[in-house]
C-alpha positions in Angstrom: -19.4 -6.3 -39.4 -19.6 -9.4 -37.1 -16.9 -10.9 -39.2 -14.7 -7.9 -38.7 -15.3 -7.8 -34.9 -14.4 -11.7 -34.5 -11.4 -11.1 -36.6 -10.1 -7.9 -34.8 -11.7 -8.3 -31.3 -8.3 -9.3 -29.7 -6.6 -6.1 -31.2 -9.4 -4.0 -30.3 -9.5 -5.0 -26.7 -5.7 -4.7 -26.4 -5.8 -1.2 -28.0 -8.6 -0.1 -25.5 -6.5 -1.6 -22.5 -3.2 -0.1 -23.4 -4.7 3.2 -24.4 -6.6 3.6 -21.0 -3.6 2.4 -19.1 -1.6 5.3 -20.5 -4.5 7.9 -20.1 -5.3 6.7 -16.6 -1.7 6.5 -15.5 -1.1 10.0 -16.6 -4.3 11.2 -14.8 -3.5 9.4 -11.6 0.0 10.7 -11.8 -1.1 14.4 -12.1 -4.1 14.2 -9.8 -3.4 11.3 -7.2 -6.0 10.4 -4.8 -3.5 8.9 -2.1 0.1 8.5 -1.8 1.4 5.1 -2.9 3.0 3.0 -0.2 5.0 0.4 -2.1 7.3 0.2 -5.1 5.4 1.3 -8.3 7.9 -0.3 -10.5 7.7 -3.7 -8.6 4.0 -3.6 -8.5 3.4 -2.7 -12.2 6.0 -5.2 -13.4 4.0 -8.0 -11.5 0.7 -6.9 -12.1 1.2 -6.4 -15.9 3.2 -9.5 -16.1 -0.2 -11.2 -14.8 -2.2 -9.6 -17.4 0.2 -11.0 -20.2 0.2 -14.5 -18.4 -3.6 -14.6 -18.1 -4.2 -13.4 -21.7 -1.8 -16.4 -22.9 -3.6 -18.9 -20.7 -6.9 -17.8 -22.0 -5.8 -18.1 -25.5 -4.4 -21.6 -24.8 -7.6 -22.9 -22.9 -10.3 -20.9 -24.9 -9.0 -20.5 -28.3 -12.3 -19.1 -29.4 -12.8 -16.8 -26.3 -16.1 -15.5 -25.3 -16.9 -13.9 -28.8 -16.2 -17.2 -30.5 -18.8 -18.9 -28.1 -21.3 -16.0 -28.9 -20.8 -16.5 -32.7 -21.5 -20.4 -32.2 -24.5 -19.9 -29.9 -25.8 -17.3 -32.5 -25.6 -19.8 -35.4 -27.3 -22.5 -33.3 -30.1 -20.2 -32.4 -29.3 -20.8 -28.7 -30.5 -18.5 -25.9 -33.4 -16.5 -24.6 -32.8 -13.2 -26.7 -33.0 -15.0 -30.2 -36.1 -16.8 -29.1 -37.8 -13.3 -28.0 -36.6 -12.0 -31.5 -36.7 -8.4 -30.1 -35.0 -5.3 -31.9 -31.2 -5.4 -31.8 -30.8 -2.3 -29.7 -33.3 -3.8 -27.1 -31.3 -7.1 -27.2 -28.0 -5.2 -26.7 -29.3 -3.2 -23.7 -30.6 -6.3 -21.9 -27.6 -8.3 -22.6 -25.5 -5.4 -21.1 -27.6 -5.1 -18.1 -27.8 -8.9 -17.7 -24.1 -9.6 -17.9 -23.3 -6.8 -15.5 -25.7 -8.2 -13.0 -24.0 -11.6 -13.5 -20.7 -10.1 -12.7 -22.0 -8.5 -9.5 -23.4 -11.9 -8.3 -20.2 -13.7 -9.3 -18.1 -11.2 -7.3 -20.2 -11.6 -4.4 -19.8 -15.4 -4.5 -16.0 -15.1 -4.7 -16.1 -13.3 -1.6 -18.7 -15.5 0.2 -17.3 -18.9 -0.6 -13.8 -19.7 1.1 -12.4 -21.7 -1.6 -13.2 -18.9 -4.3 -12.0 -16.3 -1.9 -8.5 -17.9 -1.8 -8.3 -17.2 -5.5 -9.9 -13.6 -5.5 -7.9 -12.5 -2.8 -5.0 -12.0 -5.2 -6.8 -9.2 -6.6 -7.2 -7.7 -2.9 -3.7 -8.5 -1.8 -2.3 -5.5 -3.7 -1.3 -3.2 -1.0 -1.7 -0.1 -3.2 -4.6 0.9 -5.4 -4.1 2.0 -8.8 -5.1 1.5 -12.5 -3.1 -1.7 -12.7 -5.1 -3.3 -9.6 -8.1 -3.6 -11.8 -6.3 -6.2 -14.0 -4.7 -8.0 -11.2 -6.4 -11.7 -11.1 -5.2 -15.2 -10.5 -5.2 -17.2 -13.8 -7.5 -19.9 -12.1 -10.1 -17.2 -11.4 -9.8 -15.9 -14.8 -10.4 -19.3 -16.2 -13.4 -19.8 -13.8 -14.8 -16.4 -15.0 -14.6 -17.4 -18.6 -16.5 -20.7 -17.9 -19.3 -18.7 -16.1 -19.4 -16.1 -19.1 -19.6 -18.9 -21.6 -22.4 -20.5 -19.7 -24.2 -17.1 -19.4 -23.5 -16.5 -23.3 -25.3 -20.0 -24.1 -28.2 -19.1 -21.6 -28.8 -15.6 -23.0 -27.6 -15.7 -26.6 -26.4 -12.1 -26.8 -25.7 -10.3 -30.2 -22.0 -10.3 -30.7 -21.8 -6.6 -30.7 -23.3 -6.5 -27.2 -20.8 -8.9 -26.1 -17.8 -6.9 -27.4 -19.3 -3.9 -25.9 -19.5 -5.4 -22.5 -16.0 -6.8 -22.6 -14.7 -3.4 -23.5 -16.8 -1.6 -21.0 -16.0 -3.9 -18.3 -12.2 -3.7 -18.9 -12.4 0.2 -19.2 -14.6 0.7 -16.2 -12.5 -1.8 -13.9 -9.4 0.4 -14.8 -11.2 3.5 -14.2 -12.5 2.6 -10.8 -9.4 1.1 -9.6 -7.3 4.1 -10.6 -5.8 6.4 -8.0 -7.5 9.4 -9.3 -8.8 12.2 -7.4 -12.2 13.4 -8.6 -13.8 16.4 -6.7 -16.8 15.3 -4.5 -19.3 16.9 -6.7 -18.0 15.2 -9.7 -17.8 12.0 -8.1 -21.4 12.1 -6.6 -22.6 12.9 -10.0 -20.7 10.2 -11.9 -21.5 7.4 -9.3 -25.2 7.8 -10.1 -24.5 5.7 -13.1 -20.9 4.5 -12.9 -18.8 3.0 -10.2 -16.1 5.7 -9.3 -12.5 5.1 -7.9 -13.9 6.6 -4.4 -16.8 4.1 -4.4 -14.8 1.0 -5.4 -11.6 1.8 -3.2 -13.9 1.0 0.0 -14.4 -2.6 -1.3 -10.6 -2.9 -1.0 -10.3 -2.0 2.7 -8.6 -4.4 4.9 -11.7 -4.0 7.2 -13.9 -6.9 6.4 -17.1 -5.1 6.8 -16.0 -2.7 4.0 -14.5 -5.1 1.8 -17.9 -6.9 1.7 -19.5 -3.6 0.1 -19.6 -2.1 -3.2 -19.1 -5.2 -5.4 -20.0 -3.5 -8.5 -17.4 -2.9 -11.2 -19.3 -1.0 -13.9 -22.8 -0.1 -13.0 -23.5 1.0 -9.2 -27.1 0.2 -9.1 -26.8 -3.6 -7.9 -25.0 -2.5 -4.6 -27.9 0.0 -4.0 -30.7 -2.4 -4.8 -29.2 -5.4 -2.7 -27.9 -3.4 0.4 -24.3 -3.7 -0.3 -23.6 0.0 -0.9 -21.5 2.2 1.3 -20.8 5.7 0.5 -17.4 6.5 2.2 -14.9 4.4 4.2 -15.1 4.7 8.0 -11.5 6.2 8.3 -11.6 8.4 5.2 -9.8 7.7 2.0 -6.6 8.9 3.1 -6.3 6.8 6.3 -8.0 3.6 5.2 -5.7 0.6 4.9 -5.7 -1.2 1.4 -5.2 -5.0 1.2 -6.1 -8.3 3.1 -5.5 -8.4 6.8 -3.0 -10.7 7.7 -1.3 -10.7 4.5 2.2 -8.9 3.8 1.6 -6.6 0.9 5.2 -6.3 0.0 5.5 -10.1 -0.3 2.8 -10.0 -2.9 4.2 -7.4 -5.1 6.4 -10.4 -6.4 5.0 -12.3 -9.4 5.8 -15.8 -8.1 4.3 -15.1 -4.7 1.0 -13.8 -6.4 0.5 -17.0 -8.3 1.3 -19.0 -5.1 -1.0 -16.9 -2.9 -4.1 -19.2 -3.1 -2.1 -21.8 -1.4 -0.5 -19.6 1.3 -1.8 -19.2 4.9 -3.5 -16.0 5.7 -0.9 -15.0 8.2 2.0 -15.0 5.6 
């Protein structure tokens, strides 16, 4: 089973990504939450080009990827979980929770540290908010995230199945909670008890800095509630809130080249 996962993991992740992209794009077209402000064709072309570019960079810099590191760590007996020798289902659950919490902390740090924020604001500089926003990250941030992930894998020693599940879940939930999808309030309130919803995470993409420093979770909503970074609704409401980064021209950063150069641009560009 593990050999099959190692061999087919890239195809599996790609299938989930493009399958969800098609499904969520259709749902947000049918039931949109907000009217989009900028050219969808230009945004999608740049955002998806960034996804392809980042995938190529990762395969070049990390040919074994995270799953390969997990396989190597497992063969060496590295990590806390192999040492504890608990049942597989317990190890999988702990690994999923631990890695999701680590992503929350990483996200907070990418906002708190100015140098890291210069990279992360590529994600926030999207002037609209839809399913492709969830995959819009600068290549250097992607590389740093992979390095952090590899260090966590060596420290934790998660089962390979847990890592693959986490990668798929994180990808899927990031696309879901960045989608421009309308959910009835009753449904949203129920879902956000265990999963970050589009309305919950959209607040994090507000140009209001007080709001963009809330709702850091990508997958589980519990960390925000536990550490006091949760906000239920935007102050201006979802229809009137402004998406993006204050001082940045959203139209300029619909262009692929400008997206790559953004970390070295001034805030008022």
